[in-house]
C-alpha positions in Angstrom: -9.5 9.4 1.5 -12.6 7.5 2.0 -13.4 5.3 -0.6 -11.2 7.8 -2.8 -11.6 5.9 -6.6 -14.9 4.9 -6.3 -15.4 8.3 -4.9 -14.0 10.7 -7.4 -16.1 7.9 -10.1 -19.6 8.9 -8.3 -18.1 12.9 -8.1 -17.7 13.1 -11.8 -20.7 10.9 -13.1 -23.8 11.5 -11.3 -25.7 8.6 -12.5 -23.3 7.0 -10.4 -24.0 8.4 -6.9 -25.7 6.4 -4.1 -25.1 3.1 -6.3 -22.9 0.3 -5.0 -19.7 0.5 -7.7 -16.1 -0.9 -8.4 -13.4 0.4 -9.8 -11.7 -2.3 -11.9 -12.5 -5.4 -13.7 -15.7 -8.1 -13.4 -14.2 -10.3 -15.8 -12.6 -13.7 -14.4 -8.7 -12.5 -14.3 -10.5 -8.8 -13.0 -9.8 -7.4 -9.5 -11.1 -4.9 -7.6 -9.5 -1.7 -7.2 -11.6 0.2 -4.9 -15.2 0.0 -3.8 -18.0 2.3 -2.9 -19.5 2.3 0.7 -22.7 1.3 -1.1 -20.5 -1.8 -1.9 -18.8 -2.5 1.0 -22.0 -3.0 2.5 -22.1 -6.6 0.4 -18.8 -7.3 1.4 -16.7 -6.1 -1.7 -13.3 -5.2 -0.7 -9.8 -3.8 -2.4 -7.7 -6.3 -4.1 -11.2 -8.8 -4.1 -11.5 -11.0 -7.2 -13.8 -9.0 -9.9 -16.4 -12.7 -10.3 -16.5 -13.2 -6.6 -17.2 -9.2 -5.8 -20.0 -9.8 -8.4 -21.4 -13.3 -6.1 -21.5 -10.6 -3.1 -23.0 -7.9 -4.9 -25.3 -8.8 -8.2 -25.8 -5.4 -8.9 -22.5 -4.3 -8.5 -21.3 -1.3 -11.3 -17.8 -1.8 -12.6 -16.1 1.5 -13.8 -13.0 1.2 -15.7 -9.8 3.1 -13.2 -8.5 6.6 -14.8 -5.3 6.7 -12.7 -4.4 10.1 -14.2 -7.8 11.7 -12.8 -7.0 10.1 -9.2 -3.8 11.6 -9.5 -4.8 14.6 -10.3 -7.3 15.2 -7.1 -4.9 14.1 -5.2 -2.2 16.7 -6.0 -4.8 19.3 -5.2 -5.1 17.2 -2.2 -1.7 17.4 -1.3 -1.5 21.4 -2.1 -4.5 22.3 1.3 -1.7 19.8 2.9 1.2 21.9 2.1 -0.7 25.2 3.3 -0.4 23.9 6.9 3.1 21.7 7.0 5.9 20.9 4.9 6.2 17.7 7.1 4.4 15.7 4.9 4.7 12.2 3.8 2.3 10.4 0.7 2.2 6.8 1.4 -0.2 6.5 -1.8 -2.5 9.2 -4.2 -5.2 8.9 -1.0 -3.2 8.5 2.4 -0.7 11.1 3.8 0.9 11.0 7.3 1.0 15.2 8.7 3.3 16.4 11.3 1.7 19.5 12.2 3.8 19.5 15.7 4.4 22.9 14.1 2.5 24.3 11.9 1.9 27.3 9.7 -1.2 28.2 10.9 0.0 28.2 14.4 -3.0 26.1 15.3 -2.1 24.4 18.8 -4.4 21.5 18.2 -4.1 18.9 15.4 -7.7 18.0 16.0 -8.9 21.2 15.3 -6.0 21.3 12.3 -7.7 18.0 10.9 -11.4 18.9 11.1 -9.8 22.3 8.9 -8.5 20.6 6.2 -11.4 17.8 6.2 -13.3 20.7 5.7 -11.4 22.0 3.0 -11.0 18.9 0.9 -15.1 18.8 1.2 -15.8 22.0 0.4 -12.7 22.7 -2.3 -13.3 19.2 -4.1 -16.5 17.5 -3.0 -14.9 14.8 -1.1 -14.8 12.8 2.2 -11.9 11.9 4.3 -11.0 10.8 7.0 -8.3 11.4 9.6 -6.5 10.1 12.7 -4.6 11.7 15.2 -2.3 10.8 18.0 1.6 11.3 19.1 3.0 8.5 16.7 1.5 7.5 13.3 1.3 3.8 14.0 -1.4 4.8 16.6 -2.9 8.0 13.9 -3.0 5.4 11.3 -5.3 2.7 13.2 -7.5 6.4 14.5 -8.1 7.5 11.5 -10.1 4.1 10.2 -12.0 4.5 13.6 -15.1 7.0 12.3 -14.9 6.2 8.7 -16.3 7.5 6.5 -16.2 11.7 6.6 -14.8 10.8 10.4 -11.8 11.2 12.7 -10.5 9.9 15.9 -7.8 11.2 18.2 -6.1 9.5 20.6 -4.1 11.3 23.4 -0.9 10.4 24.8 -2.9 9.9 28.2 -4.7 6.8 26.2 -2.5 5.3 23.9 -1.2 2.5 26.2 -4.8 1.8 26.8 -5.5 2.1 23.4 -2.8 -0.5 22.9 -3.8 -2.8 24.9 -7.2 -3.2 23.6 -6.4 -3.2 19.7 -7.3 -6.8 18.3 -3.6 -8.1 17.3 -4.3 -7.9 13.8 -4.4 -4.3 13.4 -1.2 -3.8 15.0 1.0 -2.7 12.1 3.8 -5.2 10.5 1.2 -8.0 11.3 -0.8 -9.9 8.9 -2.7 -12.9 8.7 -0.2 -15.3 8.6 1.8 -14.0 11.8 -1.6 -13.2 13.5 -2.4 -16.8 13.2 1.2 -18.1 14.8 0.4 -15.3 17.5 -3.7 -16.7 18.3 -2.2 -20.2 18.8 0.1 -18.6 21.6 -2.4 -17.2 23.0 -2.1 -13.4 21.8 -5.3 -12.2 20.4 -5.0 -8.1 21.7 -2.1 -5.8 22.6 -2.6 -6.8 26.1 -1.8 -10.2 25.6 1.1 -9.6 23.7 2.5 -7.2 26.5 2.0 -9.7 28.6 5.0 -11.7 26.7 8.5 -10.9 27.1 10.8 -9.6 25.0 12.9 -12.8 24.9 9.7 -15.1 24.2 8.8 -13.0 21.2 12.3 -12.4 20.0 12.5 -16.8 20.3 9.1 -16.9 18.5 9.3 -13.9 15.8 13.1 -13.8 15.6 13.9 -9.6 15.0 10.0 -8.9 14.5 10.0 -9.8 18.0 11.9 -7.4 19.4 9.8 -4.1 17.2 5.9 -6.3 18.7 7.6 -5.9 22.0 8.3 -1.8 21.8 5.5 -1.2 19.7 2.6 -2.9 22.3 4.7 -0.5 24.5 4.0 3.0 22.3 7.8 2.8 21.9 6.9 3.9 18.0 8.2 7.1 17.3 9.4 7.2 13.7 9.7 10.4 12.4 7.5 11.4 9.0 9.4 11.6 6.3 9.0 14.1 3.2 11.9 13.2 1.7 12.7 9.5 1.0 15.5 7.3 -0.2 13.9 5.3 -2.9 14.6 1.6 -2.2 13.5 -0.1 -5.3 12.0 0.3 -9.0 9.4 -2.6 -10.3 6.9 -3.5 -13.0 4.6 -6.3 -13.2 1.6 -7.8 -14.6 -1.1 -10.0 -13.7 -2.5 -12.0 -16.9 -6.0 -12.5 -18.0 -4.9 -16.4 -18.7 -2.4 -18.4 -16.8 0.8 -19.1 -18.0 2.3 -22.7 -17.9 5.2 -22.5 -20.6 8.2 -20.9 -19.8 8.5 -19.3 -23.2 5.1 -17.7 -23.2 6.6 -16.6 -19.5 9.4 -15.1 -21.7 7.6 -13.0 -23.7 5.7 -11.3 -21.1 9.1 -11.0 -19.0 10.2 -9.1 -22.1 7.6 -6.7 -22.1 7.6 -5.9 -18.3 10.9 -5.4 -18.7 10.9 -3.0 -21.3 8.2 -1.2 -18.6 11.1 -1.2 -16.1 13.4 -0.2 -18.1 11.8 3.1 -18.8 11.1 3.3 -15.3 14.9 3.2 -14.5 15.4 5.9 -16.9 12.4 8.4 -15.7 13.9 7.7 -12.6 17.8 8.5 -13.5 18.9 4.9 -11.3 20.2 2.1 -11.4 20.6 -1.2 -9.5 23.2 -4.3 -9.0 20.1 -6.6 -7.6 17.5 -8.0 -9.8 14.2 -9.7 -8.4 11.8 -12.1 -10.7 8.6 -12.5 -8.7 6.6 -15.1 -9.5 2.6 -15.4 -8.5 1.2 -18.7 -8.9 -2.6 -19.6 -10.0 -3.0 -20.5 -6.2 -1.8 -17.6 -4.9 1.4 -18.6 -3.6 4.4 -16.3 -5.0 8.0 -17.1 -5.6 10.9 -14.8 -6.1 14.7 -15.1 -7.1 17.5 -13.0 -7.1 20.4 -12.1 -8.5 23.5 -9.2 -7.4 25.5 -8.2 -10.0 29.0 -6.0 -8.8 27.7 -3.3 -11.4 25.0 -1.2 -11.6 22.1 -2.0 -14.6 18.8 -0.3 -16.3 19.1 -1.5 -19.5 16.2 -3.9 -20.9 18.8 -6.1 -22.0 21.1 -6.9 -19.3 18.0 -7.5 -17.5 16.4 -9.7 -19.4 19.2 -12.0 -19.2 19.4 -12.2 -16.2 15.9 -12.7 -15.7 15.9 -15.6 -18.1 18.4 -16.6 -16.0 16.8 -16.5 -12.8 13.2 -18.4 -14.2 15.1 -21.6 -16.0 17.4 -21.7 -12.8 14.0 -24.0 -11.0 11.4 -25.4 -13.1 7.7 -23.3 -11.6 5.6 -25.0 -9.3 2.4 -24.4 -11.2 0.4 -22.1 -13.8 1.5 -18.1 -13.5 -0.9 -15.7 -13.2 1.8 -12.8 -12.2 5.0 -11.9 -13.1 7.7 -8.9 -11.8 10.4 -8.0 -12.3 12.3 -5.5 -9.5 15.6 -3.7 -9.9 16.9 -3.0 -6.6 20.3 -2.0 -4.9 20.0 1.6 -6.3 23.3 4.2 -6.9 21.0 6.4 -4.9 21.4 4.8 -1.7 25.3 5.0 -2.0 25.2 8.6 -2.5 22.2 9.0 -0.2 20.3 11.3 -2.8 16.8 12.0 -1.7 14.2 12.0 -4.1 10.5 12.3 -3.4 8.3 9.5 -2.8 7.1 7.8 -6.1 3.5 6.1 -5.9 3.8 3.4 -8.5 0.7 2.2 -9.7 0.5 -1.7 -10.1 -0.7 -3.0 -13.9 -3.9 -4.7 -13.9 -5.7 -6.0 -17.2 -9.6 -5.0 -15.8 
């Protein structure tokens, strides 16, 4: 979906149409969850601080998010998807993979199916969507950004290798800012540069990820569209208006977070053995501390005791802007129970 949250707000409020808006908060601790295309012209992007967004666009309009509304529309969009194929893998409220190799419409053209789905979303929901079409999830996802907004791009199997060679390295799946910077230092700027490196070289410099990059640039990435997933973790976290400097205050916040996490575990009917404390400092560096138990837990009191132990195991490095708790090593993994993917929205103070 194109600027999904912002587009929904403009859809529901005609006064916002054609104006630069940001879904999120413009306060000192606010975060932009989504920006309209009018706002993006000024450099406003998701995950940007509200203060910086306002500096880039002084007449930016901030709108409080309504996730229940976004979820409602997302379900209607997915209902359209399911009319074409049952192989739908949602990534979030506004994005999904569809495998239409064999589809319910008997249409042999994936490009025409994408066009038809986009047209239906426009006609039935008055929202724009973009699509990428190819023979792998990796290439299709990159292609979906090429003709945004309200467009689509097909990369045929014959075009994939050349497409990957010309692709900037920062666009490759699994290559973030840190890894991209390391590749630049090694003279790797495009897929062609990456392809010129041996698997041994990439493994030496990027450990286990080296083989992944080696195969990726050669088009050897054939992960299937997975309509059902094994859930790996349940988490809750919170970003604070004011930085925390005392462990006592942190424990007060962690008690509330553990209470929320207990509710999510109970709702999901799962428990886990590994508890992880996430700490994001005022300089945006992140630290995690974990402990694995010999038994499954889901109770707030037990989690809180473990989190307290993790918090005090070493002194915090700086003032803290975010705390989070996650539970992994879930019992569903051992039982191999399958559940539909659940999109969990992080909580921010807008």
